[in-house]
N, C-alpha and C positions, 0 to 999 in steps of 0.2 A: 478157526479149519475153513469156515465158509467162505472166507475171503481169498483163501487160497486155492480153493478148489472149485470155483466158480467165478467167471469174468461177467456174469449177467446176472438179471434179476431171478431170484430164488424162489421157490414155492417152500412153504415150511408148513407142516403141520406139528401141532404141539399138542401129544395126548396124556389125558390126566392131569390138565393144565392148572387144576386147582384155583390160585387168583389169578392167574393168566400172567404172572411177572415173567416167566422166561420167554413167552411168546412176545411180548410188549418190549423187553429187552432188547429182543432180537430184531424186531419190528424198527426199533429207533438207530440200531449199530449196522445194519447190512442192507442192503438193495433186497428188498422182499416183498413177497403177499406171504400174510400169514392165517392159520387157520387154528384155533383153539378149541378142544372139546375133554368134556370131562362126563362123567355118569351121575355126577351131584348137579342137580339144580340149584342148590344151595351156593356151591362151588363157582357155577357159572354166573349165577349173580353176582358174585365179588369181584370176579373177572371183568363183567359189563362196567360194574362201576370203574376199576380200574382202568379200562380202557377209554372210558369216558374222563375221568381225571386227567389220563394222559394223551387226551385227544388225538387218539391214533384209529386208524381203520382195518381192525380186525374181524374176521369172522369167526363166531363162536357158535357151535355147534352141540348140541345136547346128543350124546353118544356114549355107548358102553364098548369102549375101544374102536372098533373098526366099523361097529354097524349102521352107524348113520354117516360114514366118512365116504364122499365121491371122489374120483380124480385121483392123480399122482403128484408126486411130491417130489422136489430135490432133498429135502430136510424131513426126518422124523425126528422129533425130539421127545422124550419122555422122563419123569419123574415120576415115576409108578409109585404106589405101596409098596414097599419091601422089607419090611420089618416082620420076622417070624412072629408067628401068634403067642410062643412062650419065651419072647424077648420083654423085658420090663423097660419102659423108656422114664427119661427124667419127666418130675412132677409138671412141668413148666409145657410139655411136649403134651404129655397125657391130657391136662385141662384146656390145650387151647385149638388141638386138631381133632377133628373126628376121625373114631375107629379106622372109617373107608379108605381114609385118607394115609392111613399110616401102616396097616396089617395086610398080609398075604399069605394065602397057603405056600406049602412046599417050601420050607423054611425060606420063604420070602423071594423065592422066585418063579412063583405062578406068573406073573405078569409079563415078567420079561421072555418067558416062553412061550405066552400065549402071543404077545407081540411080534416075538420074531418067526413064531411059525406062521402069521399073517399078513406079514408088511410087506412082502415083496412085489404082490400085485399092485401096491400102493406107492410104489417106489419109480421113478425114471431110472434111466440106464445108469445114470453119473448119480449118486448119492452120498448122503454121510446120515447114519444112524447115531444118535448121543442121548445116553441114559445116566441119570444120577443112579449110583448104586451105595449099597451100604459097605461098609469099610472092609468087612469081612468076605465080602462075595465076589469079589475079580475075578478069581479063576473058575467057579462054577459058572458065572453069566459068560464069561470067556468061552467057555466049553458048549454051550447053550448058542453063543453066537456063529461057532465054527460050523455046528451042525447044519444051520440054515444059512451061513455065509461063508462058506468054507473058500469061494472065490473073492473075498472081500480081505483087506487089511482090517484087524481087530487090535485094539489099543486099550489097555487101561491106565489112565491118568489118576496121579495123586492129587490130594488137595493141600492146602496151606499147613496142616498136621503130619503131611506126608502118608497118609492112609489113602487106600484106592478109595475113591469116591467117582470116578466118571469112567464109561466104556464107551468107545467109538467105532463104529463100523463103517469104514470107509471103501467104496467100490473102486477097482483097480482097472 
């Protein structure tokens, strides 16, 4: 989508980056500058290690969503915590991921609402917003997206298991 929408170098913000894998992958696959951020200092330490291992030039910011973010971006991407507090996860996930990276209030929708309500001032006129979503959240997040971005195209995409997994908001 980035290569289809933009014909020059893009600026990307990866919110809730965790290990940094999405930002690093984008840096390696499209012509871009990348900023990654996370509220977790531990997650950012992992991301910095991955940046070093991959020998990429990525800016890291400790931030609770947009709190310490400056400037505007062509692309904002996020895989925020999206599991409802009352949902049980597989043992392998529960034992290897911190709760802060998994669970969100409001049936798992809290961070989507928060990001979408605040992100317009961090976007350039031509933009893409991309989220990983829970497989049962597509329609709910689409409603939130349409509330803040009624002038944009909102698309829910499926994963290889044919479950809703990604949501894109694309400026028109």
